[in-house]
C-alpha positions in Angstrom: 4.1 -25.6 9.9 5.6 -27.5 13.1 5.3 -26.1 16.5 7.8 -24.3 19.0 6.9 -26.9 21.1 6.9 -24.7 24.2 3.5 -23.1 26.7 4.8 -19.6 26.0 2.1 -17.3 24.0 4.8 -15.6 22.5 5.3 -18.9 20.6 2.1 -20.1 20.4 1.4 -17.0 18.2 4.3 -17.3 16.6 3.0 -20.6 15.2 -0.2 -19.3 13.6 1.5 -15.6 12.8 4.6 -15.7 11.1 3.9 -18.4 8.0 5.3 -16.3 5.2 3.0 -13.7 3.9 0.4 -14.4 6.1 1.3 -11.0 8.4 1.2 -9.2 5.2 -1.8 -10.5 4.2 -3.5 -9.4 8.2 -1.5 -6.0 6.9 -3.5 -5.6 3.5 -7.4 -6.8 5.3 -6.2 -3.5 7.6 -6.0 -1.7 4.4 -9.2 -2.2 4.6 -9.1 -4.9 0.8 -12.3 -6.8 1.4 -12.0 -9.1 -1.3 -9.7 -12.0 -3.3 -8.4 -9.5 -5.9 -8.1 -6.4 -4.3 -5.7 -8.1 -1.3 -4.1 -10.0 -4.8 -2.7 -6.5 -5.0 -1.2 -5.7 -1.6 0.6 -8.6 -2.4 1.9 -8.9 -6.0 4.0 -11.6 -5.4 2.6 -13.6 -3.7 1.3 -16.7 -6.2 -2.9 -16.4 -6.3 -3.4 -20.4 -4.2 -1.0 -19.6 -1.5 -2.8 -16.3 -1.1 -6.1 -19.2 -1.0 -4.2 -21.3 1.4 -3.5 -18.2 3.6 -6.5 -17.2 4.0 -8.4 -20.5 4.6 -5.9 -21.1 7.8 -6.9 -17.5 8.7 -10.3 -18.3 9.0 -9.8 -21.6 11.0 -8.3 -19.8 13.3 -10.7 -17.5 14.3 -9.0 -14.3 12.7 -10.3 -13.8 9.5 -14.8 -13.9 9.0 -15.7 -14.9 5.3 -18.8 -14.0 3.5 -19.6 -15.8 0.3 -22.3 -12.7 -1.1 -23.8 -14.0 -4.4 -20.8 -14.3 -7.0 -18.4 -11.9 -4.4 -16.6 -13.2 -1.7 -15.6 -10.6 1.3 -12.8 -11.2 3.6 -12.9 -9.5 7.4 -11.2 -9.4 10.2 -12.6 -10.7 13.5 -11.9 -8.8 17.2 -8.7 -11.2 17.1 -7.6 -10.0 13.8 -8.5 -5.9 14.6 -6.3 -6.8 17.5 -3.4 -7.2 15.2 -3.5 -4.2 14.4 -1.6 -1.6 16.7 0.5 -5.1 16.8 1.6 -4.7 12.5 2.1 -0.6 12.7 4.6 -1.1 15.6 6.4 -3.7 13.2 6.1 -1.1 10.6 7.8 1.5 12.9 10.0 -0.4 13.8 11.3 -1.6 10.4 11.4 1.6 8.7 13.3 2.9 11.9 15.8 -0.3 12.6 16.3 -1.7 8.7 15.7 1.1 6.3 18.1 0.1 3.5 15.6 -1.2 0.5 17.6 -3.8 -2.4 16.6 -3.3 -5.7 14.0 -5.9 -5.2 12.2 -4.2 -2.4 11.0 -1.8 -5.4 7.5 -2.4 -7.3 5.4 0.1 -8.9 2.4 -2.0 -8.0 2.5 -2.3 -4.6 3.5 1.9 -4.5 0.8 2.8 -6.4 -1.5 0.1 -4.8 -0.2 1.7 -1.9 -1.0 5.5 -3.0 -4.0 5.1 -4.7 -5.9 4.2 -1.3 -5.1 6.9 1.2 -5.6 9.5 -0.8 -7.2 12.6 1.1 -10.7 12.6 -0.8 -11.6 15.7 1.7 -8.4 17.8 0.0 -9.2 17.1 -2.9 -11.6 19.8 -4.6 -14.8 18.8 -5.6 -15.1 16.9 -9.2 -12.5 15.2 -11.2 -8.4 15.3 -10.4 -6.8 12.9 -12.6 -2.9 12.5 -11.9 -0.7 10.7 -14.1 2.8 9.2 -12.7 5.7 8.2 -15.1 8.2 6.8 -14.0 11.2 6.9 -15.9 13.1 3.9 -15.1 9.9 0.7 -14.6 9.5 -1.4 -18.0 7.4 0.2 -20.5 4.3 -1.8 -19.6 4.9 0.0 -15.9 5.5 3.1 -16.5 2.0 5.1 -16.5 -0.2 5.1 -14.0 -3.5 6.9 -13.8 -4.4 8.0 -10.1 -8.8 9.1 -10.5 -10.8 10.8 -7.7 -13.8 12.0 -8.0 -17.0 11.4 -6.1 -17.5 7.6 -6.3 -13.2 7.5 -4.7 -10.3 6.3 -6.2 -9.2 4.5 -9.0 -6.4 3.0 -9.9 -5.8 2.6 -13.6 -2.5 1.3 -15.9 -4.4 2.2 -19.1 -5.1 5.9 -20.4 -8.9 6.6 -18.9 -9.4 8.8 -20.5 -10.1 11.5 -18.9 -7.9 15.4 -18.9 -5.2 14.8 -17.2 -4.8 17.3 -14.3 -1.3 16.8 -13.3 1.1 14.7 -14.1 4.0 13.5 -12.6 7.7 12.3 -13.4 10.1 10.6 -11.6 11.9 7.5 -10.9 10.7 4.7 -8.7 13.0 4.9 -6.0 12.3 8.9 -5.5 8.4 8.5 -5.4 9.2 5.5 -3.2 11.5 7.2 -1.1 8.5 9.9 -0.6 6.0 7.7 0.2 8.4 5.9 3.3 9.0 9.8 4.8 12.4 10.1 3.4 11.6 12.6 1.3 9.9 15.6 0.5 7.5 16.2 -1.7 9.6 20.0 -2.0 13.1 18.2 -1.6 12.7 15.9 -4.9 11.3 19.3 -7.1 14.1 21.7 -6.1 16.6 18.3 -7.0 14.8 18.0 -10.5 14.8 14.1 -9.3 10.1 14.7 -9.2 9.0 17.1 -12.0 5.0 18.2 -12.1 3.4 19.1 -15.3 0.0 21.0 -14.6 -0.9 24.1 -12.9 1.4 25.0 -10.0 -1.3 24.4 -7.8 -0.8 20.9 -8.7 2.3 21.0 -7.3 1.9 22.9 -4.2 -1.8 20.7 -3.0 0.3 16.7 -3.6 2.0 16.6 0.0 -2.0 17.4 1.1 -3.6 14.7 -1.5 -1.4 12.7 -1.5 -0.2 12.4 2.9 1.8 9.9 4.1 0.9 7.8 6.7 1.2 7.9 10.5 3.8 5.3 9.9 6.1 7.2 7.6 7.1 10.0 10.4 8.6 7.2 12.5 12.0 8.8 13.8 15.2 7.0 11.5 18.1 5.8 14.2 21.4 7.1 13.9 
């Protein structure tokens, strides 16, 4: 990318950071992704070749460190990369407040379910195995059903039936669950209107807001 030809530190920072997808890769690293495949799931529309190129650029710039651990490669943020956390959070809060509109192409079940599964509050979920099935009424059959499996080992996201008894099933459309996750709707509101239905024990429906809490970024007040 050509430089801006300015001594301004904002210009110098943007020479590195404003390449397409770069800040989203940093977002994924800040959210805890450490391996290439996990990073890909957070940016599902980014090609593997481009993701690899962006990671190489960030490593050269001293923002990311790359570790070879046998057959596994791990990526972590350096102190310089960690200092981008409040910047990324502020960008998200600004976007929620001032750019709230979403187009049809912005609704993505892969990214939504990936983000949802990594924000499960393990302390709020009861001991043992909890399996939540999500069914979207308005997406292609291959992306319609998702399973979130929560147990002592952590949280797994499956796009196929893992074979465990289902604790509760959430039936909704992609737009409704996305709006809940962005803080534009609440779980109870969506259930009252019938836009979202929870099948299973009544305590599952009551507990979902605690098991799947919205991130702090989603409580940003919207602009008038």
